[in-house]
LOVEXRO-422876 format. One record per residue: z, x, y of N, C-alpha, C in turn. Coordinates in Angstrom, 1 decimal, padded with zeros to 4 digits. Layout:
% LOVEXRO-422876
n_z  n_x  n_y  ca_z  ca_x  ca_y  c_z  c_x  c_y
Z  X  Y  Z  X  Y  Z  X  Y
...
//
This chain:
% LOVEXRO-422876
n_z  n_x  n_y  ca_z  ca_x  ca_y  c_z  c_x  c_y
000.0  001.0  -001.2  -000.1  000.1  000.2  000.0  000.9  001.3
-000.9  000.5  002.3  -000.9  001.3  003.5  000.4  001.3  004.2
000.4  002.2  005.2  001.5  002.0  006.1  001.5  000.8  007.0
000.3  000.5  007.4  000.2  -000.6  008.2  000.6  -002.1  007.5
000.2  -002.1  006.4  000.6  -003.1  005.4  002.2  -003.2  005.2
002.7  -002.0  005.1  004.3  -001.8  004.9  004.8  -002.5  006.1
004.3  -002.2  007.3  004.9  -002.6  008.5  004.6  -004.0  008.7
003.9  -004.5  008.3  003.7  -006.0  008.3  004.9  -006.8  007.6
005.4  -006.2  006.8  006.4  -006.9  005.9  007.8  -006.6  006.5
007.8  -005.8  007.5  009.2  -005.4  008.1  009.3  -006.2  009.5
010.5  -006.3  009.7  010.8  -007.0  011.0  011.0  -005.9  012.1
010.1  -006.2  013.2  010.3  -005.1  014.4  011.5  -005.3  014.9
012.0  -004.0  015.4  013.6  -004.0  015.7  013.7  -003.0  016.7
014.1  -003.3  018.1  014.2  -002.5  019.2  015.6  -001.9  019.2
016.1  -000.8  019.7  017.3  -000.2  019.3  017.4  000.4  020.7
018.7  000.3  021.4  019.2  001.1  022.5  020.7  001.6  022.1
020.8  002.8  022.5  021.9  003.5  022.0  022.3  004.4  023.2
023.6  004.9  023.2  024.2  006.0  024.1  025.7  006.0  024.2
026.1  006.8  025.0  027.6  007.1  025.0  028.4  005.9  025.9
029.3  005.5  025.9  029.9  004.5  026.6  029.9  004.7  028.1
029.8  003.6  028.7  029.9  003.8  030.3  028.4  004.3  030.9
027.5  004.6  029.9  026.3  005.0  030.5  025.3  004.0  031.2
025.6  002.9  030.8  024.6  001.8  031.5  023.9  001.0  030.3
024.2  001.1  029.2  023.5  000.2  028.1  023.3  -001.1  028.3
024.6  -001.9  028.8  024.6  -003.4  029.0  023.3  -003.7  030.0
023.5  -003.0  031.3  022.6  -003.3  032.3  021.2  -003.0  031.8
020.9  -002.1  031.0  019.4  -001.8  030.6  019.1  -002.8  029.5
020.0  -003.1  028.7  019.5  -004.1  027.6  019.4  -005.6  028.1
020.1  -005.8  029.2  019.7  -007.0  030.0  018.4  -007.1  030.4
018.0  -006.0  031.0  016.7  -005.9  031.8  015.5  -005.7  030.9
015.8  -005.2  029.8  014.7  -005.2  028.8  014.6  -006.3  027.9
015.7  -007.3  027.7  015.8  -008.5  027.0  015.0  -009.5  028.0
015.4  -009.6  029.1  014.4  -010.4  030.0  013.1  -010.2  030.2
012.6  -008.9  030.2  011.4  -008.6  030.3  010.6  -008.9  028.9
011.3  -008.8  027.8  010.4  -008.7  026.7  010.8  -009.8  025.9
011.6  -010.8  026.3  011.8  -012.1  025.5  012.6  -011.9  024.5
013.6  -010.9  024.6  014.3  -010.4  023.2  016.0  -011.1  023.4
016.5  -011.0  022.2  017.9  -011.4  022.1  018.8  -010.3  021.6
019.8  -009.9  022.1  020.6  -008.9  022.1  021.5  -009.0  020.9
021.7  -008.3  020.1  022.5  -008.0  018.9  023.4  -006.8  019.3
024.7  -007.2  019.6  025.8  -006.1  019.9  025.9  -005.2  018.8
026.0  -003.9  019.1  026.5  -002.7  018.1  027.8  -002.3  018.4
028.9  -003.1  018.6  030.1  -002.4  019.1  031.2  -002.9  018.5
032.1  -002.0  017.7  033.0  -002.4  016.8  034.1  -003.2  017.3
034.3  -003.0  018.6  035.5  -003.7  019.3  035.1  -005.1  019.9
033.6  -005.1  020.4  033.4  -006.5  021.0  033.3  -007.4  020.1
033.5  -007.1  018.8  033.4  -008.3  017.9  034.7  -009.3  017.8
035.7  -008.7  018.5  036.9  -009.4  018.4  036.9  -010.3  019.6
037.4  -011.4  019.4  038.0  -012.3  020.7  039.0  -011.9  021.2
038.9  -012.4  022.6  040.3  -012.1  023.7  040.2  -010.6  024.0
039.5  -009.7  023.4  039.6  -008.3  024.0  038.2  -008.0  024.7
038.4  -008.6  026.0  037.2  -008.7  027.1  037.3  -007.5  027.8
038.2  -007.3  028.7  038.3  -006.4  029.8  038.2  -004.9  029.3
039.0  -004.6  028.0  039.0  -003.4  027.5  037.8  -003.1  026.7
037.0  -003.8  026.5  035.8  -003.6  026.0  034.6  -003.6  026.8
034.9  -003.9  028.0  033.7  -004.2  028.8  032.4  -004.9  028.3
032.9  -006.3  028.0  031.7  -007.0  027.3  031.0  -007.6  028.4
029.8  -008.0  027.9  028.9  -008.6  029.0  029.6  -009.9  029.7
029.3  -010.2  030.7  030.2  -011.2  031.4  029.6  -012.6  030.8
030.1  -013.7  031.0  029.7  -015.1  030.6  028.4  -015.5  031.3
028.3  -015.0  032.3  027.1  -015.0  033.3  025.8  -014.2  032.7
026.0  -013.0  032.1  025.1  -012.3  031.6  024.7  -012.8  030.3
025.6  -013.6  029.5  025.5  -014.0  028.2  024.6  -015.2  028.4
025.1  -016.0  029.6  024.2  -017.2  029.5  022.5  -017.0  029.9
022.4  -015.8  030.5  021.0  -015.4  031.0  020.3  -015.0  029.9
021.1  -014.1  028.9  020.3  -013.5  027.7  021.2  -014.0  026.7
020.6  -014.5  025.5  021.3  -014.6  024.1  022.0  -013.1  023.8
023.4  -013.6  023.6  024.0  -012.0  022.9  024.6  -012.7  021.4
024.5  -011.8  020.6  025.1  -011.9  019.2  026.1  -010.9  018.7
027.0  -011.1  017.8  027.9  -010.4  017.3  029.1  -009.9  018.3
029.3  -010.8  019.2  030.3  -010.6  020.2  031.3  -012.0  019.9
032.4  -011.6  020.1  033.6  -012.6  019.7  033.4  -013.4  018.2
033.1  -012.5  017.2  032.8  -013.4  016.0  034.1  -013.0  015.1
035.1  -012.6  015.6  036.3  -012.1  014.8  037.6  -012.3  015.5
038.8  -012.7  014.6  040.1  -012.9  015.3  040.5  -011.5  015.3
041.3  -011.0  016.3  041.8  -009.7  016.5  042.7  -009.3  015.2
043.4  -010.5  014.5  044.1  -010.2  013.3  043.4  -009.8  012.2
042.0  -010.0  012.2  041.1  -009.8  011.0  040.6  -008.0  011.0
040.6  -007.5  010.0  040.2  -006.2  009.6  038.7  -006.3  009.5
037.9  -006.5  010.4  036.5  -006.6  010.5  035.8  -005.3  010.4
035.3  -005.2  009.2  034.7  -003.9  008.6  033.2  -003.8  008.9
032.5  -002.6  008.5  031.1  -002.3  008.8  030.3  -003.1  007.9
030.8  -003.5  006.7  030.3  -004.4  005.7  030.0  -005.6  006.3
031.1  -006.1  007.0  031.1  -007.6  007.7  030.1  -007.6  008.8
030.1  -006.4  009.4  029.1  -006.2  010.6  027.6  -006.3  010.0
027.5  -005.7  009.0  026.1  -005.5  008.4  025.6  -006.8  007.8
026.5  -007.4  007.2  026.0  -008.8  006.7  025.6  -010.0  007.6
026.5  -009.9  008.6  026.4  -010.9  009.8  025.0  -010.4  010.6
024.9  -009.2  011.1  024.0  -008.8  011.9  022.3  -008.8  011.4
022.3  -008.5  009.9  021.1  -008.6  009.2  020.5  -010.2  009.2
021.7  -010.9  008.9  021.2  -012.3  009.1  020.7  -012.9  010.4
021.4  -012.2  011.3  021.1  -012.7  012.8  019.9  -012.3  013.2
019.5  -011.0  012.9  018.3  -010.3  013.1  017.1  -011.1  012.7
017.2  -011.6  011.3  016.1  -012.3  010.7  015.9  -013.7  011.3
017.1  -014.4  011.7  017.1  -015.5  012.5  016.4  -015.4  013.8
016.7  -014.2  014.6  015.9  -014.0  015.7  014.5  -013.8  015.6
014.2  -013.1  014.6  012.8  -013.0  014.3  012.1  -014.2  013.8
012.6  -015.0  013.3  012.1  -016.3  012.7  011.8  -017.1  013.9
012.5  -017.1  015.0  012.1  -017.8  016.4  011.0  -017.2  017.1
010.4  -016.1  016.7  009.3  -015.4  017.3  009.8  -014.5  018.5
011.1  -014.2  018.5  011.7  -013.3  019.7  012.0  -012.1  019.0
012.3  -011.0  020.0  012.4  -009.5  019.5  013.9  -009.3  019.3
014.5  -008.9  018.3  015.8  -008.6  018.0  015.9  -007.2  018.9
017.2  -007.0  020.0  017.4  -005.7  020.4  018.9  -005.6  020.1
018.8  -004.6  019.1  020.2  -003.9  018.8  020.7  -002.9  019.7
021.9  -003.2  020.5  022.4  -002.4  021.7  023.6  -002.1  021.6
024.3  -000.6  021.5  025.6  -000.5  021.4  025.8  001.0  021.2
027.1  001.3  021.1  027.5  002.6  021.0  028.1  002.9  019.6
028.3  002.1  018.9  029.1  002.1  017.4  028.0  002.7  016.4
027.9  004.1  016.3  026.7  004.7  015.6  026.7  004.3  014.2
027.9  004.1  013.6  028.0  003.8  012.0  027.5  002.2  011.8
027.8  001.4  012.8  027.2  000.1  012.7  025.7  000.1  013.0
025.1  000.9  013.7  023.7  000.9  014.0  023.0  001.4  012.6
023.7  002.4  011.9  023.2  003.0  010.9  023.3  002.1  009.7
024.2  001.4  009.5  024.5  000.5  008.5  023.3  -000.8  008.3
022.9  -001.0  009.8  022.0  -002.2  009.8  020.5  -001.4  009.6
020.3  -000.3  010.1  018.9  000.2  009.8  018.7  000.9  008.7
019.6  001.5  008.1  019.5  002.2  006.8  019.7  001.5  005.5
020.4  000.1  005.6  020.5  -000.8  004.6  021.6  -000.2  003.6
022.4  000.5  004.0  023.6  000.8  003.1  024.2  -000.3  002.3
024.3  -000.1  000.8  024.6  -001.1  000.1  026.4  -001.0  -000.2
026.8  -002.0  000.4  028.4  -002.1  000.1  028.6  -003.0  -001.0
029.7  -002.7  -001.7  030.3  -003.7  -002.8  031.1  -004.7  -002.1
030.8  -005.9  -002.1  031.3  -007.0  -001.4  032.6  -007.4  -002.3
032.5  -006.9  -003.5  033.6  -007.5  -004.5  035.0  -006.7  -004.0
035.0  -005.6  -003.4  036.1  -004.6  -003.0  036.6  -005.3  -001.9
038.0  -005.3  -001.7  038.5  -005.8  -000.4  038.5  -004.7  000.7
037.9  -005.0  001.7  038.0  -004.0  002.8  039.5  -003.8  003.3
040.3  -004.7  003.4  041.6  -004.7  003.8  042.3  -003.7  002.7
042.1  -004.0  001.5  043.0  -003.1  000.6  042.5  -001.6  000.6
041.1  -001.5  001.0  040.6  000.0  000.9  041.3  000.5  002.2
041.3  -000.3  003.4  042.0  000.5  004.5  043.6  000.8  004.6
044.0  -000.1  003.7  045.5  000.0  003.4  045.7  001.3  002.6
044.8  001.4  001.5  044.8  002.7  000.7  044.8  003.9  001.7
043.7  004.1  002.5  043.6  005.2  003.5  044.7  005.4  004.2
045.2  004.5  004.7  046.5  004.7  005.6  047.6  005.1  004.8
047.7  004.7  003.6  048.7  005.3  002.7  048.7  006.7  002.4
047.3  007.1  002.3  047.0  008.4  002.0  047.0  009.3  003.3
046.8  008.7  004.3  046.9  009.5  005.7  048.5  009.6  005.9
049.4  008.6  005.6  050.9  008.8  005.8  051.3  009.8  004.9
050.7  009.8  003.8  051.4  010.7  002.6  050.8  012.3  002.9
049.6  012.5  003.2  049.1  013.8  003.4  048.4  014.3  004.6
048.5  013.3  005.5  047.9  013.7  006.9  046.1  013.7  006.9
045.7  014.2  008.0  044.5  014.3  008.1  043.8  015.3  007.3
044.5  016.6  006.9  043.9  017.6  006.5  043.7  017.0  005.0
044.6  016.2  004.4  044.6  015.8  002.9  043.2  014.8  003.0
043.1  014.2  003.9  041.9  013.1  003.9  040.7  014.0  003.9
040.7  014.9  004.8  039.4  016.0  005.0  039.1  016.6  003.8
040.3  017.1  003.2  039.9  017.9  001.9  039.5  016.9  000.8
039.8  015.7  000.8  039.0  014.8  -000.4  037.7  014.6  000.1
037.5  014.2  001.4  036.2  014.1  001.8  035.2  015.1  001.3
035.9  016.4  001.5  034.9  017.6  001.2  034.7  017.5  -000.4
035.5  017.3  -001.1  035.1  017.1  -002.6  034.2  015.8  -002.9
034.5  014.7  -002.2  033.6  013.5  -002.4  032.2  013.6  -001.9
032.2  014.1  -000.7  030.8  014.2  000.0  030.9  015.4  000.9
030.6  016.4  000.3  030.5  017.8  001.4  029.6  017.8  002.7
028.4  017.1  002.2  027.3  017.1  003.3  027.8  016.3  004.6
028.5  015.3  004.5  029.2  014.4  005.3  030.3  015.0  006.0
031.0  015.7  005.0  032.3  016.3  005.6  032.0  017.5  006.7
031.0  018.2  006.4  030.3  019.3  007.3  030.1  018.7  008.6
029.8  017.7  008.6  029.1  016.8  010.0  030.2  016.0  010.7
031.6  016.2  010.2  032.6  015.7  010.9  033.7  016.7  011.2
034.2  016.6  012.3  035.4  017.5  012.6  036.8  016.9  011.8
037.2  018.1  011.3  038.5  017.8  010.7  039.7  016.9  011.4
039.6  016.7  012.8  040.5  016.1  013.4  040.0  014.7  013.9
038.6  014.5  013.7  038.0  013.3  014.1  038.4  012.0  013.0
039.7  011.5  013.2  040.3  010.7  012.5  039.4  009.3  012.0
038.8  008.9  013.2  038.0  007.5  013.2  036.9  007.9  012.0
036.2  008.9  012.4  035.0  009.1  011.5  035.4  009.4  010.0
036.5  010.3  009.8  037.1  010.5  008.6  037.4  009.4  007.6
038.0  008.3  008.3  038.4  007.2  007.9  037.1  006.3  007.5
036.3  006.3  008.4  035.0  005.6  008.2  034.1  006.2  006.7
034.2  007.5  007.0  033.3  008.1  005.9  034.1  007.8  004.4
035.3  007.9  004.5  036.2  007.6  003.1  036.1  006.1  002.8
036.3  005.2  003.9  036.1  003.9  003.6  034.5  003.4  002.8
033.7  004.2  003.3  032.2  003.9  002.9  032.3  004.3  001.4
032.9  005.5  001.2  033.0  006.0  -000.2  033.6  005.0  -001.2
035.0  004.6  -000.8  035.7  003.7  -001.5  034.9  002.2  -002.0
034.2  001.7  -000.7  033.8  000.4  -000.8  032.4  000.5  -001.5
031.5  001.6  -001.6  030.2  001.7  -002.1  030.3  002.5  -003.3
031.3  003.2  -003.6  031.4  004.3  -004.9  030.3  005.3  -004.7
029.7  005.7  -003.5  028.9  006.6  -003.4  029.1  007.3  -001.8
028.7  008.4  -001.8  028.7  009.2  -000.5  027.6  008.6  000.4
028.0  008.7  001.7  026.9  008.3  002.7  025.7  009.2  002.6
025.8  010.3  002.3  024.5  011.5  002.2  023.8  011.1  001.1
024.3  010.6  000.0  023.5  010.0  -001.2  022.9  008.9  -000.8
023.4  007.8  -000.2  022.8  006.5  000.1  021.7  006.8  001.2
022.1  007.8  001.9  021.0  008.0  003.1  019.6  008.5  002.4
019.6  009.4  001.5  018.7  009.9  000.7  018.0  008.7  -000.1
018.6  007.8  -000.6  018.1  006.7  -001.3  017.3  005.7  -000.1
017.8  005.8  001.0  017.2  004.7  002.1  016.0  005.4  002.5
016.0  006.8  002.4  014.5  007.4  002.6  013.7  006.9  001.8
014.0  007.0  000.5  012.8  006.6  -000.5  012.4  005.1  -000.4
013.4  004.2  -000.3  013.1  002.9  -000.3  012.9  002.1  000.8
013.1  002.5  001.9  012.7  002.2  003.4  013.6  001.4  003.6
013.5  000.7  005.1  014.5  -000.2  005.4  013.9  -001.5  005.7
014.5  -002.7  006.0  014.2  -004.0  006.2  013.3  -003.9  007.5
013.6  -003.0  008.5  013.0  -002.9  009.7  012.1  -001.9  010.2
011.4  -002.2  011.2  010.2  -001.3  011.7  011.0  -000.8  013.2
011.8  000.0  013.1  012.7  000.1  014.3  012.1  000.9  015.3
012.2  000.9  016.6  012.0  001.8  017.6  013.3  001.9  018.5
013.7  003.2  018.6  015.0  003.2  018.8  015.0  004.3  020.3
015.7  003.7  021.3  015.8  004.6  022.4  017.2  004.9  022.8
017.5  006.0  023.3  018.8  006.4  024.0  018.8  006.8  025.0
019.9  006.5  026.0  020.0  007.0  027.4  021.4  007.8  027.6
021.1  008.8  028.6  022.3  009.8  028.8  021.9  010.3  030.1
023.0  010.9  030.8  023.0  011.4  031.9  023.8  012.6  031.9
023.8  013.5  033.0  024.7  014.6  032.8  026.1  014.6  032.7
026.7  015.3  031.9  027.8  015.3  031.6  029.0  014.8  032.6
029.1  015.6  033.7  029.9  015.5  034.7  030.0  014.0  035.2
028.7  013.7  035.3  028.3  012.2  036.0  028.8  011.3  035.1
028.7  011.4  033.9  029.1  010.4  032.9  030.7  010.4  032.7
031.3  011.5  032.9  032.9  011.6  032.7  033.2  010.8  034.0
032.6  011.0  035.2  033.0  010.2  036.5  032.8  008.7  036.3
031.7  008.2  035.6  031.5  006.8  035.3  032.7  006.4  034.4
033.0  007.2  033.6  034.1  006.8  032.8  035.6  006.5  033.4
035.9  007.4  034.3  036.9  007.4  035.1  037.1  006.1  035.9
035.8  006.1  036.6  035.7  004.9  037.4  035.8  003.5  036.6
035.2  003.5  035.4  035.3  002.2  034.5  036.7  002.0  034.3
037.6  002.9  033.9  039.0  003.0  033.4  039.6  002.2  034.8
039.6  002.7  035.8  040.1  002.3  036.9  039.6  000.7  037.4
038.4  000.5  036.9  037.8  -000.9  037.2  038.7  -001.8  036.2
038.8  -001.6  035.0  039.4  -002.2  033.8  040.8  -002.6  034.4
041.4  -001.7  035.1  042.8  -001.9  035.4  042.8  -003.1  036.5
042.0  -002.9  037.6  041.9  -003.9  038.6  041.4  -005.1  038.2
040.7  -005.2  037.0  040.4  -006.4  036.6  041.5  -007.3  035.6
042.4  -006.4  035.4  043.7  -007.1  034.7  043.8  -006.5  033.2
043.6  -005.3  033.0  043.7  -004.7  031.5  045.2  -005.1  031.0
046.1  -004.7  032.1  047.4  -004.8  031.7  048.0  -006.3  031.1
047.5  -007.2  032.0  047.6  -008.5  031.8  047.0  -009.0  030.3
045.5  -008.4  030.1  044.9  -008.7  029.0  045.8  -008.4  027.8
046.2  -007.1  027.8  046.9  -006.7  026.6  048.3  -007.4  026.3
049.1  -007.7  027.5  050.4  -008.5  027.5  049.9  -009.9  026.6
048.9  -010.3  027.1  048.7  -011.7  026.6  048.4  -011.7  025.1
047.8  -010.6  024.8  047.3  -010.5  023.1  048.8  -010.3  022.4
049.6  -009.6  022.9  051.0  -009.4  022.4  051.7  -010.6  022.4
051.6  -011.3  023.4  052.2  -012.6  023.4  051.6  -013.8  022.5
050.6  -013.7  022.1  049.9  -014.5  021.1  050.2  -014.1  019.8
051.0  -013.0  019.7  051.4  -012.5  018.4  050.6  -011.4  017.6
049.7  -010.8  018.2  048.9  -009.7  017.7  049.7  -008.4  018.0
049.5  -007.5  017.1  050.6  -006.3  017.1  049.6  -005.0  017.1
050.4  -004.0  017.6  049.7  -002.6  017.5  049.1  -002.2  016.0
049.8  -002.8  015.0  049.3  -002.5  013.6  048.0  -003.0  013.2
047.4  -003.8  014.1  046.2  -004.5  013.7  045.0  -003.6  014.0
044.0  -003.6  013.6  042.9  -002.6  013.9  042.3  -002.7  015.3
042.4  -004.0  015.7  041.6  -004.3  017.0  042.4  -003.7  018.0
043.7  -003.8  018.0  044.5  -003.3  019.1  044.9  -001.9  019.0
044.3  -001.1  018.1  044.4  000.4  018.1  043.2  001.1  018.6
042.4  000.2  019.2  041.2  000.7  019.9  041.4  001.4  021.1
040.6  002.1  021.8  040.8  002.7  023.1  041.1  001.7  024.0
042.1  002.0  025.0  042.5  001.1  025.9  043.7  000.4  025.5
043.5  -000.4  024.3  044.6  -001.1  024.0  045.8  -000.3  023.7
045.5  000.6  022.6  046.8  001.4  022.1  047.4  002.1  023.3
046.7  002.5  024.3  047.1  003.1  025.5  048.0  002.3  026.2
047.6  001.2  026.6  048.3  000.2  027.3  049.6  -000.2  026.6
049.4  -000.5  025.2  050.8  -000.8  024.5  051.9  000.3  024.6
051.3  001.5  024.4  052.0  002.8  024.5  052.9  002.8  025.8
052.2  002.3  026.8  053.1  002.2  028.0  054.0  001.3  028.0
053.6  -000.1  027.5  054.6  -001.1  027.5  055.9  -000.7  026.6
055.6  -000.2  025.5  056.8  000.4  024.8  057.5  001.6  025.3
057.0  002.1  026.5  057.9  003.2  027.2  057.6  004.5  026.4
056.4  004.7  025.8  056.1  005.9  025.2  055.5  006.8  026.4
054.7  006.3  027.2  053.9  007.0  028.1  054.5  006.2  029.5
054.3  007.0  030.8  054.4  006.4  032.0  052.8  005.7  032.2
053.0  004.9  033.2  051.6  004.3  033.6  050.5  005.3  033.9
051.1  006.3  034.8  049.9  007.3  034.9  049.6  008.1  033.7
050.6  008.5  033.0  050.1  009.1  031.7  049.1  008.5  030.8
049.4  007.1  030.7  048.7  006.2  029.7  047.3  006.2  030.3
047.0  006.0  031.6  045.7  006.1  032.1  045.0  007.5  032.1
045.5  008.3  032.2  045.2  009.7  032.1  044.5  010.1  030.4
045.4  009.6  029.7  045.1  009.8  028.3  044.0  009.0  027.8
044.0  007.7  028.5  042.9  006.8  028.3  041.5  007.3  028.8
041.6  007.8  029.9  040.4  008.5  030.3  040.1  009.8  029.6
040.7  010.6  029.2  040.7  011.7  028.3  040.1  011.3  027.1
040.5  010.3  026.4  040.1  009.9  025.0  039.0  009.3  025.1
038.5  008.6  026.2  037.2  007.8  026.2  036.1  008.9  026.6
036.4  010.1  027.1  035.4  011.1  027.5  035.3  011.8  026.1
036.5  011.9  025.1  036.0  012.5  023.8  035.2  011.5  023.1
035.6  010.3  023.1  034.9  009.5  022.4  033.3  009.5  022.6
032.9  009.6  023.8  031.6  009.8  024.4  031.0  011.0  023.7
031.6  012.0  023.9  031.1  013.2  023.3  030.9  012.9  021.8
031.6  012.3  021.0  031.4  012.0  019.6  030.2  011.0  019.3
030.2  010.1  020.2  028.9  009.1  020.1  027.6  010.1  020.3
027.6  010.8  021.2  026.5  011.7  021.5  026.0  012.5  020.4
027.2  013.4  019.7  027.0  014.0  018.4  026.3  013.2  017.2
026.8  012.1  017.2  026.3  011.1  016.3  024.9  010.7  016.5
024.5  010.1  017.7  023.1  009.6  017.9  022.2  010.8  018.0
022.7  011.9  018.5  021.7  013.3  018.5  021.2  013.7  017.1
022.0  013.3  016.2  021.6  013.6  014.7  020.7  012.8  014.2
020.5  011.7  014.7  019.4  010.7  014.3  018.0  011.0  015.1
017.2  011.6  014.5  015.9  012.0  015.0  015.1  010.8  015.4
015.3  009.6  014.9  014.5  008.5  015.4  014.8  008.1  016.9
015.8  008.5  017.4  016.2  008.0  018.8  015.3  008.9  019.7
014.6  008.3  020.6  013.8  008.9  021.7  014.7  008.7  023.1
015.0  009.9  023.4  016.0  009.9  024.6  015.3  009.9  026.1
016.1  009.2  027.1  015.6  009.3  028.3  017.0  009.7  029.2
016.6  010.4  030.0  017.9  011.1  030.9  017.6  010.8  032.4
018.7  010.4  033.1  018.8  010.0  034.5  020.1  010.4  035.2
020.0  010.5  036.7  021.1  010.9  037.1  021.7  009.6  038.0
023.1  009.7  038.3  023.7  008.9  039.0  023.0  008.5  040.4
022.8  007.0  040.3  022.1  006.5  041.7  020.5  006.1  041.2
020.0  006.8  040.3  018.6  006.3  039.6  019.0  004.8  039.3
017.9  004.1  039.4  017.8  002.8  038.7  016.9  003.0  037.5
016.7  002.0  036.6  016.3  002.0  035.4  014.7  001.6  035.4
014.2  001.7  036.4  012.8  001.1  036.6  011.9  002.0  035.6
012.0  003.4  035.8  011.1  004.2  035.3  011.3  004.2  033.6
012.6  004.1  033.3  012.8  004.0  031.7  012.5  002.7  031.2
012.4  001.6  032.0  012.1  000.2  031.6  010.6  000.2  031.4
010.0  000.9  032.4  008.5  000.9  032.2  007.8  001.7  031.1
008.6  002.8  030.8  008.3  003.6  029.6  008.6  003.0  028.3
009.3  002.5  028.3  009.8  001.6  027.0  008.9  000.5  026.7
008.6  -000.2  027.7  007.6  -001.4  027.7  006.3  -000.8  027.3
005.9  000.3  027.8  004.4  000.8  027.4  004.3  001.4  026.3
005.5  001.9  025.5  005.6  002.3  024.2  005.6  001.2  023.2
006.1  000.1  023.7  006.1  -001.2  022.9  004.7  -001.9  022.8
003.8  -001.5  023.8  002.6  -002.1  024.1  001.8  -002.2  022.4
001.9  -001.2  021.8  001.3  -001.0  020.5  002.1  -001.2  019.2
003.1  -001.8  019.6  004.3  -001.9  018.2  004.2  -003.2  017.7
//
C-alpha cells in the first residue's frame, strides 16, 4: 500500500506544544479560529475541575469562542492517569474528525501527547490507583535512588533519558511499565513499525530562556492577583487534600505548604517560580527529543502573525 493510501486511512491531527507560559493557549485559539479546528487539551492538570487559576485554563469566553476538550473532565479526588487521558482523547479526536473539523492537540504534557500519537497499549485491567500506591510505597521505602535503579534494570534506554532527580518522569516511566508490562522504549519501537492512528503535523513554539523565565514569574504574580490563594483554600474546604494527585501539582502544593506554615508567603512564591522554571526546562528537553516537532522561535513583544501564516501555509497541502 502506498504512503498516500496509508494517509487516507489516518486522521489528520495538528499538534501544538511548548513550555509553560510560552503562549500556546493564545496561538491555539488563533489557529482554531483560522482553521475551523477544535482544541484537545494535553495538560495533565487542566483535566481537573475547580483547578482553574493555578492551571491557567482558557477562560469561559475563550472556550465559548472555540470548542475545547479534555478540560474539567475529572474530579480532583480521582487519580486521572495517562491511560484515562489516552482513551478519552482518542475517542474525542475521532468525533471531531467525524464532524469534518480539524482536531488540534495543544498542551505541554509531553507524555500525554506521546500516548495519543504513538498509541501506547495500556492494560486497562490493572488499577492505575493501585499502581500509583505501589510506586509511592516503593518511593517511601527506598527513595528516588531505588526507583531510578529499578528503572535502569527494567528500561535502561528510558532511564538514560531521565535525570535521577526528576521524580515526576521517574514515576511516569515506572507507572507505564507496571500498567503495560513493557518498557516505553519497547513500545516506541513497536509504534514505529505498526504506525499511528493519526497523520500528525506537530509544531512547537519557544522563546529565549530569560524572556520565558520572566513570563513565568509574571504569570505566577498574575495567578496571585486572580485569587490563587482563595482557590486553594476553597479546594481544601471542599474536602480535597494534599495527598491527592491534583493538589500535588505546581502551585497547589506550594500554596498548601504556605497554609500549613511550612513556608512563608514570599518563600512559597519564590519556590513556585523556581519550580515552574525547572518544569519548563524539562518540557523543552522532552519535546526537543521528538523530531516530529517543527519549531518556531519568537521574542517578547512579537505577535504570532508570521507563525500563524507559516503553519497555515504548511497545512495547505496537508
